[in-house]
C-alpha positions in Angstrom: 79.3 54.9 -220.4 78.7 54.0 -224.0 77.1 50.8 -225.2 79.1 48.3 -227.3 76.1 47.3 -229.4 73.8 49.9 -231.1 70.3 50.4 -229.8 67.8 48.4 -232.0 64.8 50.6 -232.6 61.1 49.8 -232.4 59.8 47.6 -235.2 56.4 46.0 -235.8 55.8 43.4 -233.1 59.2 44.2 -231.4 60.2 46.5 -228.5 63.2 48.7 -228.6 66.3 46.6 -227.5 69.5 47.6 -225.7 72.7 45.6 -225.4 73.9 44.7 -222.0 77.6 45.3 -222.6 79.1 48.8 -222.3 82.3 50.8 -221.8 82.7 52.6 -218.5 84.5 55.9 -219.1 84.3 57.3 -215.5 82.0 59.1 -213.2 80.7 62.6 -212.9 78.7 64.6 -210.3 76.0 67.0 -211.3 75.1 69.9 -208.9 71.8 71.6 -209.6 69.6 74.1 -207.9 66.0 74.6 -208.8 64.3 77.9 -208.3 60.9 77.0 -206.8 59.4 80.3 -207.9 60.1 80.3 -211.6 61.5 76.8 -212.4 64.9 77.9 -213.5 67.9 75.6 -212.9 71.5 76.4 -212.2 73.7 73.4 -212.9 77.4 72.5 -212.6 79.4 69.3 -213.2 82.3 68.2 -211.1 84.6 65.2 -210.9 83.7 64.5 -207.3 81.0 65.2 -204.7 82.8 66.6 -201.7 82.3 69.7 -199.5 84.9 71.5 -201.6 82.9 71.1 -204.8 79.6 71.8 -202.9 80.9 75.1 -201.5 82.2 76.0 -205.0 78.7 75.4 -206.4 77.2 77.6 -203.6 79.6 80.4 -204.5 78.5 80.2 -208.1 74.9 80.2 -207.1 75.4 83.3 -205.0 77.2 85.0 -207.8 74.3 84.5 -210.1 71.8 86.2 -207.7 71.3 89.9 -207.1 73.6 91.3 -204.5 72.1 91.3 -201.0 69.3 89.0 -201.8 68.2 86.4 -199.2 68.8 82.9 -200.5 67.2 79.8 -199.0 68.6 76.5 -200.1 67.0 73.1 -199.4 69.4 70.2 -199.3 69.5 66.6 -198.2 71.5 65.3 -195.2 74.6 64.2 -197.1 77.7 64.5 -195.0 79.4 66.7 -197.6 76.7 69.3 -197.0 77.4 69.6 -193.3 81.2 70.1 -193.0 83.2 72.9 -191.4 83.9 74.2 -194.9 80.2 74.6 -195.5 79.7 76.2 -192.0 82.5 78.7 -192.8 80.9 79.6 -196.1 77.5 80.2 -194.5 79.2 82.4 -191.8 80.8 84.5 -194.5 77.5 84.8 -196.4 74.8 85.5 -193.7 72.1 86.0 -196.3 72.5 82.4 -197.5 70.4 79.9 -195.4 70.7 76.2 -195.7 67.7 74.0 -194.7 67.8 70.2 -194.7 65.0 67.8 -195.5 64.0 65.3 -192.9 66.2 62.2 -192.7 65.2 59.6 -195.4 62.9 62.2 -197.0 65.0 63.8 -199.7 62.2 63.0 -202.1 60.4 66.0 -200.6 62.9 68.2 -202.3 61.5 69.5 -205.6 64.9 69.3 -207.3 64.6 65.5 -207.1 61.7 65.7 -209.5 64.0 67.6 -211.9 66.8 65.1 -211.5 64.3 62.3 -212.4 63.5 64.3 -215.5 67.1 64.8 -216.7 67.7 61.1 -216.0 64.8 60.1 -218.3 65.6 62.6 -221.0 69.4 62.4 -221.1 71.0 59.7 -219.1 68.8 56.6 -219.3 68.9 56.4 -223.1 72.1 58.3 -223.7 75.4 57.1 -225.2 78.4 59.0 -223.9 81.8 58.6 -225.5 83.6 60.2 -222.5 83.1 62.0 -219.2 83.5 65.3 -221.1 80.8 64.2 -223.5 78.5 63.5 -220.7 79.2 66.9 -219.0 78.6 68.7 -222.3 75.3 67.0 -222.9 74.1 67.6 -219.4 74.9 71.3 -219.5 73.4 71.6 -223.0 70.2 70.1 -221.6 70.1 72.6 -218.7 70.5 75.5 -221.1 67.7 74.2 -223.3 65.5 73.6 -220.3 66.0 77.1 -219.1 64.6 78.6 -222.3 61.1 77.7 -221.1 61.3 76.7 -217.4 58.2 75.9 -215.4 57.9 75.7 -211.6 56.7 72.4 -210.1 53.2 72.6 -208.8 52.3 69.9 -206.2 48.8 68.5 -207.0 46.5 66.2 -205.1 43.9 63.9 -206.6 42.1 63.6 -203.3 42.2 67.0 -201.4 40.9 65.2 -198.2 44.3 63.5 -197.9 46.3 66.7 -197.6 48.4 67.1 -194.4 47.9 70.4 -192.7 48.9 71.9 -189.4 45.8 70.5 -187.7 46.0 67.0 -189.1 46.6 64.0 -186.8 49.3 61.9 -188.4 50.3 58.4 -187.3 53.6 57.0 -188.6 54.3 53.3 -188.0 57.7 51.9 -187.3 58.5 50.7 -190.9 59.2 54.3 -191.9 62.2 54.4 -189.7 65.5 52.6 -189.7 67.6 51.2 -186.9 64.6 50.2 -184.7 65.1 46.9 -182.9 62.5 44.2 -183.5 61.8 44.1 -179.8 60.0 47.3 -179.0 61.4 49.4 -176.1 59.4 50.2 -173.0 58.8 53.8 -174.1 57.8 52.8 -177.7 54.7 54.6 -178.6 53.2 56.3 -181.7 52.9 60.0 -181.4 49.6 61.4 -182.5 50.2 65.0 -181.3 49.0 67.6 -183.8 51.7 68.8 -186.2 53.9 65.8 -185.4 54.8 63.0 -187.8 57.5 61.1 -185.9 57.7 57.9 -183.8 58.2 58.8 -180.2 61.1 57.1 -178.5 63.1 56.5 -181.6 66.1 58.8 -182.3 66.2 57.7 -186.0 63.0 59.6 -187.0 62.5 63.2 -187.8 59.6 65.5 -187.5 57.8 66.4 -190.7 58.7 70.0 -191.5 56.0 72.5 -192.4 58.5 74.9 -193.9 57.3 76.5 -197.1 59.5 76.3 -200.1 57.6 78.6 -202.5 59.0 81.9 -201.3 61.1 84.1 -203.6 64.7 83.2 -203.5 64.1 79.6 -202.4 66.2 77.0 -204.2 66.0 73.3 -203.7 
């Protein structure tokens, strides 16, 4: 979209101001894969977000990797990522492995941090005269970013709060959706080691301990 009124810059005693009216030129999907080892990003824009475009992006990703290399991809649970077309692609490329984040936990995927970054740097304050202009600026940003990519390093201010394989985790019902207000008879909180789910609810998922920092892992 492009704003009808120009952005009014900062001035003494005044904040930057944006007009509320804008032209909507269309929509665009951005596919991106973040290499968790070195921070590099492979990106591609598409008019839609369907399994056809997703598989095309996977094919481009495989083509950019050394032949025969094991590739592990971490994705969310979007329906377009779980179609027959995707299954056929994975069957034809046995060295490509697709892993899904727990339901309602796509924020665990490191690429979401990168999407937040491109949203801040390009999209939020950007003015785009057309869909093609938006695509051009997104790809230009990715190329510029890849000149000095940096991997994401998870940090903790309080190491005592880290969750490990021997940590007892209790998850209350507000983390899950679709649970009736009236608790069922088998409603109980699971405190088994290594578990992070609410027992008796089909809408919750176990917290995965899968490592995403191995070579060839993309999120």
